[in-house]
Backbone atoms as SQL, in Angstrom:
CREATE TABLE atoms (id INTEGER PRIMARY KEY, chain TEXT, resi INTEGER, resn TEXT, atom TEXT, x REAL, y REAL, z REAL);
INSERT INTO atoms VALUES
  (1, 'A', 1, 'MET', 'N', 77.135, -95.709, -21.877),
  (2, 'A', 1, 'MET', 'CA', 76.696, -94.624, -22.718),
  (3, 'A', 1, 'MET', 'C', 77.917, -93.808, -23.148),
  (4, 'A', 2, 'PRO', 'N', 78.056, -93.572, -24.461),
  (5, 'A', 2, 'PRO', 'CA', 79.196, -92.782, -24.923),
  (6, 'A', 2, 'PRO', 'C', 79.027, -91.300, -24.588),
  (7, 'A', 3, 'ILE', 'N', 80.157, -90.619, -24.507),
  (8, 'A', 3, 'ILE', 'CA', 80.157, -89.164, -24.324),
  (9, 'A', 3, 'ILE', 'C', 80.688, -88.557, -25.608),
  (10, 'A', 4, 'GLY', 'N', 79.929, -87.678, -26.206),
  (11, 'A', 4, 'GLY', 'CA', 80.329, -87.031, -27.445),
  (12, 'A', 4, 'GLY', 'C', 80.197, -85.530, -27.334),
  (13, 'A', 5, 'LYS', 'N', 80.743, -84.842, -28.327),
  (14, 'A', 5, 'LYS', 'CA', 80.650, -83.383, -28.378),
  (15, 'A', 5, 'LYS', 'C', 79.669, -82.984, -29.463),
  (16, 'A', 6, 'VAL', 'N', 78.880, -81.972, -29.177),
  (17, 'A', 6, 'VAL', 'CA', 77.919, -81.465, -30.147),
  (18, 'A', 6, 'VAL', 'C', 78.682, -80.837, -31.306),
  (19, 'A', 7, 'LYS', 'N', 78.424, -81.329, -32.516),
  (20, 'A', 7, 'LYS', 'CA', 79.044, -80.754, -33.714),
  (21, 'A', 7, 'LYS', 'C', 78.289, -79.500, -34.112),
  (22, 'A', 8, 'TRP', 'N', 76.983, -79.610, -34.159),
  (23, 'A', 8, 'TRP', 'CA', 76.115, -78.457, -34.386),
  (24, 'A', 8, 'TRP', 'C', 74.704, -78.816, -33.967),
  (25, 'A', 9, 'TYR', 'N', 73.932, -77.794, -33.622),
  (26, 'A', 9, 'TYR', 'CA', 72.533, -77.990, -33.254),
  (27, 'A', 9, 'TYR', 'C', 71.779, -76.721, -33.623),
  (28, 'A', 10, 'ASP', 'N', 70.696, -76.876, -34.369),
  (29, 'A', 10, 'ASP', 'CA', 69.869, -75.754, -34.798),
  (30, 'A', 10, 'ASP', 'C', 68.563, -75.807, -34.007),
  (31, 'A', 11, 'ALA', 'N', 68.418, -74.891, -33.049),
  (32, 'A', 11, 'ALA', 'CA', 67.240, -74.888, -32.181),
  (33, 'A', 11, 'ALA', 'C', 65.960, -74.598, -32.963),
  (34, 'A', 12, 'GLU', 'N', 66.048, -73.775, -33.997),
  (35, 'A', 12, 'GLU', 'CA', 64.856, -73.457, -34.797),
  (36, 'A', 12, 'GLU', 'C', 64.328, -74.691, -35.524),
  (37, 'A', 13, 'ARG', 'N', 65.248, -75.490, -36.070),
  (38, 'A', 13, 'ARG', 'CA', 64.844, -76.696, -36.795),
  (39, 'A', 13, 'ARG', 'C', 64.666, -77.895, -35.857),
  (40, 'A', 14, 'GLY', 'N', 65.239, -77.814, -34.663),
  (41, 'A', 14, 'GLY', 'CA', 65.029, -78.861, -33.663),
  (42, 'A', 14, 'GLY', 'C', 65.874, -80.101, -33.822),
  (43, 'A', 15, 'PHE', 'N', 67.058, -79.978, -34.412),
  (44, 'A', 15, 'PHE', 'CA', 67.938, -81.133, -34.498),
  (45, 'A', 15, 'PHE', 'C', 69.375, -80.710, -34.740),
  (46, 'A', 16, 'GLY', 'N', 70.277, -81.688, -34.624),
  (47, 'A', 16, 'GLY', 'CA', 71.694, -81.456, -34.859),
  (48, 'A', 16, 'GLY', 'C', 72.425, -82.786, -34.832),
  (49, 'A', 17, 'PHE', 'N', 73.750, -82.712, -34.715),
  (50, 'A', 17, 'PHE', 'CA', 74.568, -83.920, -34.690),
  (51, 'A', 17, 'PHE', 'C', 75.614, -83.821, -33.599),
  (52, 'A', 18, 'VAL', 'N', 75.942, -84.987, -33.039),
  (53, 'A', 18, 'VAL', 'CA', 76.944, -85.097, -31.992),
  (54, 'A', 18, 'VAL', 'C', 77.969, -86.135, -32.431),
  (55, 'A', 19, 'SER', 'N', 79.248, -85.874, -32.084),
  (56, 'A', 19, 'SER', 'CA', 80.288, -86.846, -32.427),
  (57, 'A', 19, 'SER', 'C', 80.084, -88.085, -31.556),
  (58, 'A', 20, 'ASN', 'N', 80.357, -89.247, -32.154),
  (59, 'A', 20, 'ASN', 'CA', 80.187, -90.518, -31.459),
  (60, 'A', 20, 'ASN', 'C', 81.545, -91.207, -31.487),
  (61, 'A', 21, 'PRO', 'N', 82.278, -91.210, -30.362),
  (62, 'A', 21, 'PRO', 'CA', 83.628, -91.772, -30.355),
  (63, 'A', 21, 'PRO', 'C', 83.678, -93.193, -30.927),
  (64, 'A', 22, 'GLY', 'N', 84.495, -93.376, -31.941),
  (65, 'A', 22, 'GLY', 'CA', 84.676, -94.695, -32.541),
  (66, 'A', 22, 'GLY', 'C', 83.580, -95.113, -33.493),
  (67, 'A', 23, 'ALA', 'N', 82.668, -94.235, -33.806),
  (68, 'A', 23, 'ALA', 'CA', 81.568, -94.580, -34.715),
  (69, 'A', 23, 'ALA', 'C', 81.124, -93.336, -35.479),
  (70, 'A', 24, 'GLU', 'N', 80.062, -93.526, -36.263),
  (71, 'A', 24, 'GLU', 'CA', 79.493, -92.447, -37.062),
  (72, 'A', 24, 'GLU', 'C', 78.845, -91.392, -36.162),
  (73, 'A', 25, 'ASP', 'N', 78.802, -90.128, -36.627),
  (74, 'A', 25, 'ASP', 'CA', 78.117, -89.079, -35.876),
  (75, 'A', 25, 'ASP', 'C', 76.650, -89.448, -35.693),
  (76, 'A', 26, 'CYS', 'N', 76.067, -89.016, -34.571),
  (77, 'A', 26, 'CYS', 'CA', 74.681, -89.343, -34.248),
  (78, 'A', 26, 'CYS', 'C', 73.772, -88.142, -34.434),
  (79, 'A', 27, 'PHE', 'N', 72.594, -88.420, -34.963),
  (80, 'A', 27, 'PHE', 'CA', 71.541, -87.429, -35.088),
  (81, 'A', 27, 'PHE', 'C', 70.935, -87.207, -33.705),
  (82, 'A', 28, 'VAL', 'N', 70.682, -85.928, -33.356),
  (83, 'A', 28, 'VAL', 'CA', 70.040, -85.603, -32.082),
  (84, 'A', 28, 'VAL', 'C', 68.837, -84.720, -32.378),
  (85, 'A', 29, 'GLY', 'N', 67.658, -85.214, -32.075),
  (86, 'A', 29, 'GLY', 'CA', 66.428, -84.443, -32.248),
  (87, 'A', 29, 'GLY', 'C', 65.999, -83.812, -30.944),
  (88, 'A', 30, 'LYS', 'N', 65.182, -82.770, -31.023),
  (89, 'A', 30, 'LYS', 'CA', 64.767, -82.064, -29.808),
  (90, 'A', 30, 'LYS', 'C', 63.948, -82.938, -28.869),
  (91, 'A', 31, 'SER', 'N', 63.322, -83.989, -29.392),
  (92, 'A', 31, 'SER', 'CA', 62.474, -84.838, -28.552),
  (93, 'A', 31, 'SER', 'C', 63.276, -85.652, -27.533),
  (94, 'A', 32, 'VAL', 'N', 64.591, -85.809, -27.741),
  (95, 'A', 32, 'VAL', 'CA', 65.398, -86.602, -26.805),
  (96, 'A', 32, 'VAL', 'C', 66.185, -85.737, -25.821),
  (97, 'A', 33, 'LEU', 'N', 66.029, -84.427, -25.903),
  (98, 'A', 33, 'LEU', 'CA', 66.734, -83.540, -24.978),
  (99, 'A', 33, 'LEU', 'C', 66.107, -83.636, -23.592),
  (100, 'A', 34, 'PRO', 'N', 66.916, -83.444, -22.543),
  (101, 'A', 34, 'PRO', 'CA', 66.364, -83.483, -21.180),
  (102, 'A', 34, 'PRO', 'C', 65.306, -82.397, -20.985),
  (103, 'A', 35, 'LYS', 'N', 64.410, -82.628, -20.038),
  (104, 'A', 35, 'LYS', 'CA', 63.332, -81.675, -19.758),
  (105, 'A', 35, 'LYS', 'C', 63.931, -80.302, -19.436),
  (106, 'A', 36, 'GLY', 'N', 63.399, -79.270, -20.068),
  (107, 'A', 36, 'GLY', 'CA', 63.855, -77.901, -19.830),
  (108, 'A', 36, 'GLY', 'C', 64.989, -77.445, -20.729),
  (109, 'A', 37, 'VAL', 'N', 65.592, -78.368, -21.480),
  (110, 'A', 37, 'VAL', 'CA', 66.681, -78.017, -22.388),
  (111, 'A', 37, 'VAL', 'C', 66.087, -77.819, -23.781),
  (112, 'A', 38, 'THR', 'N', 66.344, -76.649, -24.362),
  (113, 'A', 38, 'THR', 'CA', 65.776, -76.356, -25.681),
  (114, 'A', 38, 'THR', 'C', 66.818, -76.324, -26.779),
  (115, 'A', 39, 'GLU', 'N', 68.106, -76.245, -26.412),
  (116, 'A', 39, 'GLU', 'CA', 69.139, -76.243, -27.436),
  (117, 'A', 39, 'GLU', 'C', 70.456, -76.745, -26.871),
  (118, 'A', 40, 'LEU', 'N', 71.320, -77.166, -27.779),
  (119, 'A', 40, 'LEU', 'CA', 72.673, -77.598, -27.448),
  (120, 'A', 40, 'LEU', 'C', 73.638, -76.636, -28.136),
  (121, 'A', 41, 'HIS', 'N', 74.840, -76.517, -27.595),
  (122, 'A', 41, 'HIS', 'CA', 75.831, -75.598, -28.147),
  (123, 'A', 41, 'HIS', 'C', 77.032, -76.373, -28.695),
  (124, 'A', 42, 'ARG', 'N', 77.604, -75.880, -29.782),
  (125, 'A', 42, 'ARG', 'CA', 78.772, -76.521, -30.388),
  (126, 'A', 42, 'ARG', 'C', 79.852, -76.719, -29.327),
  (127, 'A', 43, 'GLY', 'N', 80.394, -77.923, -29.282),
  (128, 'A', 43, 'GLY', 'CA', 81.467, -78.246, -28.335),
  (129, 'A', 43, 'GLY', 'C', 80.979, -78.735, -26.982),
  (130, 'A', 44, 'GLN', 'N', 79.697, -78.592, -26.696),
  (131, 'A', 44, 'GLN', 'CA', 79.136, -79.051, -25.430),
  (132, 'A', 44, 'GLN', 'C', 79.187, -80.578, -25.383),
  (133, 'A', 45, 'ARG', 'N', 79.612, -81.141, -24.241),
  (134, 'A', 45, 'ARG', 'CA', 79.684, -82.593, -24.112),
  (135, 'A', 45, 'ARG', 'C', 78.367, -83.129, -23.573),
  (136, 'A', 46, 'ILE', 'N', 77.912, -84.207, -24.205),
  (137, 'A', 46, 'ILE', 'CA', 76.687, -84.867, -23.755),
  (138, 'A', 46, 'ILE', 'C', 76.920, -86.370, -23.697),
  (139, 'A', 47, 'GLU', 'N', 76.159, -87.030, -22.832),
  (140, 'A', 47, 'GLU', 'CA', 76.187, -88.489, -22.732),
  (141, 'A', 47, 'GLU', 'C', 74.877, -88.968, -23.352),
  (142, 'A', 48, 'PHE', 'N', 74.946, -90.022, -24.148),
  (143, 'A', 48, 'PHE', 'CA', 73.739, -90.439, -24.856),
  (144, 'A', 48, 'PHE', 'C', 73.747, -91.925, -25.171),
  (145, 'A', 49, 'ASP', 'N', 72.553, -92.485, -25.295),
  (146, 'A', 49, 'ASP', 'CA', 72.352, -93.828, -25.846),
  (147, 'A', 49, 'ASP', 'C', 71.973, -93.624, -27.296),
  (148, 'A', 50, 'PHE', 'N', 72.282, -94.599, -28.133),
  (149, 'A', 50, 'PHE', 'CA', 71.899, -94.447, -29.536),
  (150, 'A', 50, 'PHE', 'C', 71.507, -95.787, -30.125),
  (151, 'A', 51, 'ALA', 'N', 70.796, -95.695, -31.239),
  (152, 'A', 51, 'ALA', 'CA', 70.374, -96.887, -31.975),
  (153, 'A', 51, 'ALA', 'C', 70.465, -96.570, -33.458),
  (154, 'A', 52, 'ALA', 'N', 70.545, -97.621, -34.256),
  (155, 'A', 52, 'ALA', 'CA', 70.594, -97.438, -35.707),
  (156, 'A', 52, 'ALA', 'C', 69.217, -96.999, -36.193),
  (157, 'A', 53, 'GLY', 'N', 69.212, -95.923, -36.958),
  (158, 'A', 53, 'GLY', 'CA', 67.972, -95.445, -37.562),
  (159, 'A', 53, 'GLY', 'C', 68.028, -95.658, -39.059),
  (160, 'A', 54, 'SER', 'N', 66.984, -95.277, -39.754),
  (161, 'A', 54, 'SER', 'CA', 66.938, -95.482, -41.205),
  (162, 'A', 54, 'SER', 'C', 67.989, -94.661, -41.938),
  (163, 'A', 55, 'LYS', 'N', 68.405, -93.518, -41.350),
  (164, 'A', 55, 'LYS', 'CA', 69.399, -92.656, -42.005),
  (165, 'A', 55, 'LYS', 'C', 70.718, -92.619, -41.244),
  (166, 'A', 56, 'GLY', 'N', 70.911, -93.536, -40.315),
  (167, 'A', 56, 'GLY', 'CA', 72.147, -93.574, -39.537),
  (168, 'A', 56, 'GLY', 'C', 71.837, -93.584, -38.050),
  (169, 'A', 57, 'PRO', 'N', 72.879, -93.543, -37.205),
  (170, 'A', 57, 'PRO', 'CA', 72.663, -93.609, -35.760),
  (171, 'A', 57, 'PRO', 'C', 71.875, -92.402, -35.242),
  (172, 'A', 58, 'GLN', 'N', 70.989, -92.674, -34.288),
  (173, 'A', 58, 'GLN', 'CA', 70.181, -91.622, -33.683),
  (174, 'A', 58, 'GLN', 'C', 70.276, -91.723, -32.167),
  (175, 'A', 59, 'ALA', 'N', 70.432, -90.571, -31.518),
  (176, 'A', 59, 'ALA', 'CA', 70.462, -90.543, -30.052),
  (177, 'A', 59, 'ALA', 'C', 69.076, -90.845, -29.514),
  (178, 'A', 60, 'LEU', 'N', 69.026, -91.666, -28.462),
  (179, 'A', 60, 'LEU', 'CA', 67.747, -92.018, -27.849),
  (180, 'A', 60, 'LEU', 'C', 67.508, -91.245, -26.558),
  (181, 'A', 61, 'ARG', 'N', 68.509, -91.201, -25.708),
  (182, 'A', 61, 'ARG', 'CA', 68.435, -90.469, -24.448),
  (183, 'A', 61, 'ARG', 'C', 69.673, -89.595, -24.350),
  (184, 'A', 62, 'VAL', 'N', 69.501, -88.408, -23.854),
  (185, 'A', 62, 'VAL', 'CA', 70.620, -87.464, -23.748),
  (186, 'A', 62, 'VAL', 'C', 70.697, -86.941, -22.321),
  (187, 'A', 63, 'GLN', 'N', 71.923, -86.902, -21.798),
  (188, 'A', 63, 'GLN', 'CA', 72.189, -86.268, -20.509),
  (189, 'A', 63, 'GLN', 'C', 73.320, -85.272, -20.727),
  (190, 'A', 64, 'LEU', 'N', 73.198, -84.092, -20.152),
  (191, 'A', 64, 'LEU', 'CA', 74.231, -83.075, -20.305),
  (192, 'A', 64, 'LEU', 'C', 75.406, -83.375, -19.385),
  (193, 'A', 65, 'VAL', 'N', 76.603, -83.344, -19.939),
  (194, 'A', 65, 'VAL', 'CA', 77.820, -83.457, -19.140),
  (195, 'A', 65, 'VAL', 'C', 78.299, -82.049, -18.809),
  (196, 'A', 66, 'ASP', 'N', 78.286, -81.162, -19.810),
  (197, 'A', 66, 'ASP', 'CA', 78.633, -79.749, -19.630),
  (198, 'A', 66, 'ASP', 'C', 77.346, -78.947, -19.556),
  (199, 'A', 67, 'GLU', 'N', 77.280, -78.032, -18.634),
  (200, 'A', 67, 'GLU', 'CA', 76.109, -77.159, -18.537),
  (201, 'A', 67, 'GLU', 'C', 76.058, -76.237, -19.751),
  (202, 'A', 68, 'PRO', 'N', 74.857, -75.888, -20.186),
  (203, 'A', 68, 'PRO', 'CA', 74.743, -74.993, -21.334),
  (204, 'A', 68, 'PRO', 'C', 75.344, -73.631, -21.019),
  (205, 'A', 69, 'ARG', 'N', 75.992, -73.055, -22.019),
  (206, 'A', 69, 'ARG', 'CA', 76.566, -71.721, -21.877),
  (207, 'A', 69, 'ARG', 'C', 75.536, -70.708, -22.366),
  (208, 'A', 70, 'PRO', 'N', 75.347, -69.639, -21.622),
  (209, 'A', 70, 'PRO', 'CA', 74.432, -68.620, -22.130),
  (210, 'A', 70, 'PRO', 'C', 75.048, -67.946, -23.353),
  (211, 'A', 71, 'ARG', 'N', 74.197, -67.666, -24.324),
  (212, 'A', 71, 'ARG', 'CA', 74.679, -67.003, -25.539),
  (213, 'A', 71, 'ARG', 'C', 74.904, -65.536, -25.250),
  (214, 'A', 72, 'ARG', 'N', 76.044, -65.037, -25.711),
  (215, 'A', 72, 'ARG', 'CA', 76.353, -63.621, -25.556),
  (216, 'A', 72, 'ARG', 'C', 76.362, -62.986, -26.928),
  (217, 'A', 73, 'ALA', 'N', 75.870, -61.774, -26.977),
  (218, 'A', 73, 'ALA', 'CA', 75.970, -61.031, -28.224),
  (219, 'A', 73, 'ALA', 'C', 77.434, -60.638, -28.393),
  (220, 'A', 74, 'GLU', 'N', 77.974, -60.876, -29.549),
  (221, 'A', 74, 'GLU', 'CA', 79.377, -60.588, -29.797),
  (222, 'A', 74, 'GLU', 'C', 79.499, -59.398, -30.738),
  (223, 'A', 75, 'HIS', 'N', 79.164, -58.227, -30.223),
  (224, 'A', 75, 'HIS', 'CA', 79.239, -57.011, -31.021),
  (225, 'A', 75, 'HIS', 'C', 80.644, -56.418, -30.924),
  (226, 'A', 76, 'LYS', 'N', 81.188, -56.023, -32.065),
  (227, 'A', 76, 'LYS', 'CA', 82.503, -55.386, -32.084),
  (228, 'A', 76, 'LYS', 'C', 82.392, -53.877, -31.953),
  (229, 'A', 77, 'PHE', 'N', 81.228, -53.336, -32.320),
  (230, 'A', 77, 'PHE', 'CA', 81.066, -51.889, -32.352),
  (231, 'A', 77, 'PHE', 'C', 79.897, -51.471, -31.470),
  (232, 'A', 78, 'SER', 'N', 79.997, -50.263, -30.889),
  (233, 'A', 78, 'SER', 'CA', 78.881, -49.725, -30.112),
  (234, 'A', 78, 'SER', 'C', 77.776, -49.311, -31.080),
  (235, 'A', 79, 'PRO', 'N', 76.564, -49.151, -30.586),
  (236, 'A', 79, 'PRO', 'CA', 75.482, -48.700, -31.478),
  (237, 'A', 79, 'PRO', 'C', 75.807, -47.372, -32.170),
  (238, 'A', 80, 'GLU', 'N', 76.483, -46.464, -31.455),
  (239, 'A', 80, 'GLU', 'CA', 76.843, -45.177, -32.054),
  (240, 'A', 80, 'GLU', 'C', 77.845, -45.362, -33.193),
  (241, 'A', 81, 'GLN', 'N', 78.843, -46.220, -32.981),
  (242, 'A', 81, 'GLN', 'CA', 79.825, -46.489, -34.032),
  (243, 'A', 81, 'GLN', 'C', 79.162, -47.130, -35.243),
  (244, 'A', 82, 'LEU', 'N', 78.267, -48.081, -34.993),
  (245, 'A', 82, 'LEU', 'CA', 77.588, -48.760, -36.092),
  (246, 'A', 82, 'LEU', 'C', 76.698, -47.783, -36.857),
  (247, 'A', 83, 'GLY', 'N', 76.018, -46.896, -36.140),
  (248, 'A', 83, 'GLY', 'CA', 75.191, -45.886, -36.792),
  (249, 'A', 83, 'GLY', 'C', 76.014, -44.992, -37.692),
  (250, 'A', 84, 'SER', 'N', 77.187, -44.599, -37.237),
  (251, 'A', 84, 'SER', 'CA', 78.091, -43.769, -38.041),
  (252, 'A', 84, 'SER', 'C', 78.591, -44.531, -39.269),
  (253, 'A', 85, 'MET', 'N', 78.916, -45.820, -39.069),
  (254, 'A', 85, 'MET', 'CA', 79.376, -46.648, -40.197),
  (255, 'A', 85, 'MET', 'C', 78.292, -46.768, -41.266),
  (256, 'A', 86, 'ILE', 'N', 77.051, -46.953, -40.823),
  (257, 'A', 86, 'ILE', 'CA', 75.952, -47.100, -41.778),
  (258, 'A', 86, 'ILE', 'C', 75.716, -45.793, -42.522),
  (259, 'A', 87, 'ALA', 'N', 75.800, -44.657, -41.822),
  (260, 'A', 87, 'ALA', 'CA', 75.633, -43.360, -42.489),
  (261, 'A', 87, 'ALA', 'C', 76.722, -43.167, -43.549),
  (262, 'A', 88, 'ASP', 'N', 77.972, -43.490, -43.192),
  (263, 'A', 88, 'ASP', 'CA', 79.077, -43.380, -44.155),
  (264, 'A', 88, 'ASP', 'C', 78.877, -44.330, -45.328),
  (265, 'A', 89, 'MET', 'N', 78.393, -45.526, -45.042),
  (266, 'A', 89, 'MET', 'CA', 78.182, -46.520, -46.092),
  (267, 'A', 89, 'MET', 'C', 77.105, -46.061, -47.072),
  (268, 'A', 90, 'VAL', 'N', 76.019, -45.503, -46.550),
  (269, 'A', 90, 'VAL', 'CA', 74.944, -45.009, -47.421),
  (270, 'A', 90, 'VAL', 'C', 75.470, -43.879, -48.306),
  (271, 'A', 91, 'THR', 'N', 76.249, -42.975, -47.724),
  (272, 'A', 91, 'THR', 'CA', 76.835, -41.875, -48.496),
  (273, 'A', 91, 'THR', 'C', 77.728, -42.418, -49.600),
  (274, 'A', 92, 'MET', 'N', 78.566, -43.409, -49.270),
  (275, 'A', 92, 'MET', 'CA', 79.468, -44.007, -50.258),
  (276, 'A', 92, 'MET', 'C', 78.673, -44.679, -51.381),
  (277, 'A', 93, 'LEU', 'N', 77.633, -45.424, -51.020),
  (278, 'A', 93, 'LEU', 'CA', 76.821, -46.102, -52.032),
  (279, 'A', 93, 'LEU', 'C', 76.139, -45.095, -52.958),
  (280, 'A', 94, 'GLU', 'N', 75.626, -44.029, -52.378),
  (281, 'A', 94, 'GLU', 'CA', 74.959, -43.011, -53.190),
  (282, 'A', 94, 'GLU', 'C', 75.932, -42.258, -54.089),
  (283, 'A', 95, 'ALA', 'N', 77.165, -42.021, -53.608),
  (284, 'A', 95, 'ALA', 'CA', 78.129, -41.230, -54.374),
  (285, 'A', 95, 'ALA', 'C', 78.913, -42.056, -55.394),
  (286, 'A', 96, 'LYS', 'N', 79.242, -43.294, -55.053),
  (287, 'A', 96, 'LYS', 'CA', 80.138, -44.076, -55.922),
  (288, 'A', 96, 'LYS', 'C', 79.445, -45.180, -56.711),
  (289, 'A', 97, 'VAL', 'N', 78.509, -45.876, -56.084),
  (290, 'A', 97, 'VAL', 'CA', 77.926, -47.055, -56.724),
  (291, 'A', 97, 'VAL', 'C', 76.676, -46.718, -57.532),
  (292, 'A', 98, 'GLN', 'N', 75.771, -45.989, -56.911),
  (293, 'A', 98, 'GLN', 'CA', 74.497, -45.714, -57.576),
  (294, 'A', 98, 'GLN', 'C', 74.649, -44.999, -58.921),
  (295, 'A', 99, 'PRO', 'N', 75.511, -43.970, -59.057),
  (296, 'A', 99, 'PRO', 'CA', 75.641, -43.327, -60.370),
  (297, 'A', 99, 'PRO', 'C', 76.124, -44.283, -61.465),
  (298, 'A', 100, 'LYS', 'N', 77.059, -45.170, -61.127),
  (299, 'A', 100, 'LYS', 'CA', 77.555, -46.129, -62.117),
  (300, 'A', 100, 'LYS', 'C', 76.454, -47.108, -62.526),
  (301, 'A', 101, 'LEU', 'N', 75.703, -47.597, -61.536),
  (302, 'A', 101, 'LEU', 'CA', 74.629, -48.529, -61.845),
  (303, 'A', 101, 'LEU', 'C', 73.543, -47.851, -62.684),
  (304, 'A', 102, 'THR', 'N', 73.225, -46.602, -62.357),
  (305, 'A', 102, 'THR', 'CA', 72.230, -45.855, -63.112),
  (306, 'A', 102, 'THR', 'C', 72.674, -45.667, -64.556),
  (307, 'A', 103, 'ALA', 'N', 73.996, -45.527, -64.764),
  (308, 'A', 103, 'ALA', 'CA', 74.545, -45.361, -66.115),
  (309, 'A', 103, 'ALA', 'C', 74.687, -46.701, -66.837),
  (310, 'A', 104, 'GLY', 'N', 74.298, -47.803, -66.154),
  (311, 'A', 104, 'GLY', 'CA', 74.342, -49.115, -66.790),
  (312, 'A', 104, 'GLY', 'C', 75.662, -49.847, -66.635),
  (313, 'A', 105, 'HIS', 'N', 76.479, -49.452, -65.650),
  (314, 'A', 105, 'HIS', 'CA', 77.790, -50.084, -65.436),
  (315, 'A', 105, 'HIS', 'C', 77.919, -50.558, -63.987),
  (316, 'A', 106, 'TYR', 'N', 78.672, -51.632, -63.816),
  (317, 'A', 106, 'TYR', 'CA', 79.000, -52.096, -62.472),
  (318, 'A', 106, 'TYR', 'C', 80.281, -51.400, -62.028),
  (319, 'A', 107, 'PRO', 'N', 80.498, -51.295, -60.710),
  (320, 'A', 107, 'PRO', 'CA', 81.787, -50.765, -60.241),
  (321, 'A', 107, 'PRO', 'C', 82.912, -51.706, -60.692),
  (322, 'A', 108, 'ASP', 'N', 84.129, -51.169, -60.825),
  (323, 'A', 108, 'ASP', 'CA', 85.235, -52.049, -61.215),
  (324, 'A', 108, 'ASP', 'C', 85.469, -53.074, -60.113),
  (325, 'A', 109, 'ARG', 'N', 86.178, -54.133, -60.451),
  (326, 'A', 109, 'ARG', 'CA', 86.335, -55.298, -59.563),
  (327, 'A', 109, 'ARG', 'C', 86.915, -54.921, -58.194),
  (328, 'A', 110, 'LYS', 'N', 87.971, -54.113, -58.185),
  (329, 'A', 110, 'LYS', 'CA', 88.629, -53.750, -56.925),
  (330, 'A', 110, 'LYS', 'C', 87.676, -52.965, -56.027),
  (331, 'A', 111, 'GLU', 'N', 87.013, -51.982, -56.600),
  (332, 'A', 111, 'GLU', 'CA', 86.075, -51.167, -55.832),
  (333, 'A', 111, 'GLU', 'C', 84.891, -52.018, -55.347),
  (334, 'A', 112, 'GLY', 'N', 84.401, -52.898, -56.205),
  (335, 'A', 112, 'GLY', 'CA', 83.292, -53.780, -55.846),
  (336, 'A', 112, 'GLY', 'C', 83.638, -54.681, -54.671),
  (337, 'A', 113, 'LYS', 'N', 84.868, -55.218, -54.657),
  (338, 'A', 113, 'LYS', 'CA', 85.293, -56.090, -53.552),
  (339, 'A', 113, 'LYS', 'C', 85.360, -55.311, -52.240),
  (340, 'A', 114, 'GLN', 'N', 85.883, -54.091, -52.302),
  (341, 'A', 114, 'GLN', 'CA', 85.986, -53.271, -51.091),
  (342, 'A', 114, 'GLN', 'C', 84.593, -52.944, -50.535),
  (343, 'A', 115, 'ILE', 'N', 83.696, -52.573, -51.400),
  (344, 'A', 115, 'ILE', 'CA', 82.340, -52.240, -50.967),
  (345, 'A', 115, 'ILE', 'C', 81.647, -53.467, -50.403),
  (346, 'A', 116, 'ALA', 'N', 81.801, -54.601, -51.058),
  (347, 'A', 116, 'ALA', 'CA', 81.184, -55.844, -50.575),
  (348, 'A', 116, 'ALA', 'C', 81.708, -56.215, -49.192),
  (349, 'A', 117, 'GLU', 'N', 82.992, -56.010, -48.950),
  (350, 'A', 117, 'GLU', 'CA', 83.571, -56.328, -47.644),
  (351, 'A', 117, 'GLU', 'C', 82.974, -55.435, -46.561),
  (352, 'A', 118, 'ILE', 'N', 82.802, -54.159, -46.862),
  (353, 'A', 118, 'ILE', 'CA', 82.184, -53.238, -45.904),
  (354, 'A', 118, 'ILE', 'C', 80.754, -53.682, -45.602),
  (355, 'A', 119, 'LEU', 'N', 80.011, -54.049, -46.642),
  (356, 'A', 119, 'LEU', 'CA', 78.635, -54.513, -46.451),
  (357, 'A', 119, 'LEU', 'C', 78.591, -55.769, -45.589),
  (358, 'A', 120, 'ARG', 'N', 79.545, -56.691, -45.784),
  (359, 'A', 120, 'ARG', 'CA', 79.583, -57.919, -44.990),
  (360, 'A', 120, 'ARG', 'C', 79.841, -57.624, -43.504),
  (361, 'A', 121, 'VAL', 'N', 80.756, -56.696, -43.228),
  (362, 'A', 121, 'VAL', 'CA', 81.064, -56.356, -41.831),
  (363, 'A', 121, 'VAL', 'C', 79.838, -55.780, -41.149),
  (364, 'A', 122, 'VAL', 'N', 79.145, -54.869, -41.816),
  (365, 'A', 122, 'VAL', 'CA', 77.950, -54.261, -41.244),
  (366, 'A', 122, 'VAL', 'C', 76.859, -55.325, -41.056),
  (367, 'A', 123, 'ALA', 'N', 76.665, -56.175, -42.062),
  (368, 'A', 123, 'ALA', 'CA', 75.646, -57.225, -41.977),
  (369, 'A', 123, 'ALA', 'C', 75.949, -58.184, -40.819),
  (370, 'A', 124, 'LYS', 'N', 77.201, -58.567, -40.669),
  (371, 'A', 124, 'LYS', 'CA', 77.575, -59.485, -39.580),
  (372, 'A', 124, 'LYS', 'C', 77.318, -58.852, -38.231),
  (373, 'A', 125, 'GLU', 'N', 77.633, -57.563, -38.115),
  (374, 'A', 125, 'GLU', 'CA', 77.409, -56.864, -36.855),
  (375, 'A', 125, 'GLU', 'C', 75.917, -56.778, -36.538),
  (376, 'A', 126, 'LEU', 'N', 75.088, -56.541, -37.530),
  (377, 'A', 126, 'LEU', 'CA', 73.654, -56.475, -37.305),
  (378, 'A', 126, 'LEU', 'C', 73.066, -57.841, -36.995),
  (379, 'A', 127, 'ASP', 'N', 73.688, -58.901, -37.498),
  (380, 'A', 127, 'ASP', 'CA', 73.185, -60.255, -37.331),
  (381, 'A', 127, 'ASP', 'C', 73.567, -60.870, -35.992),
  (382, 'A', 128, 'SER', 'N', 74.568, -60.284, -35.274),
  (383, 'A', 128, 'SER', 'CA', 74.989, -60.905, -34.013),
  (384, 'A', 128, 'SER', 'C', 74.088, -60.565, -32.866);
């Protein structure tokens, strides 16, 4: 049985792919995971049997080589800091962006990029 590393696995959709040394990547569905295992993590090593499927190689049996790592929230800011950032962001949007949009104009390119970057940082923090 080859040992491969999980390339990606989406627990919500119930499938992912694992690298297959010397061959094509293998599809891994949730039905072949060991009892009690609900997801795999990127980089986790697994041992598996595989067979050719209609869309490429598919894992048949999976055994974990590396134990699953518990997921940790990776927050960069405390809730208080994030709350302050959001308050500042709302003030900035109301003072700089909304009046221009109401007047039928977009912010200039430089200002738009800066605002978009701030929005992305806040969104990423809320999504983690």
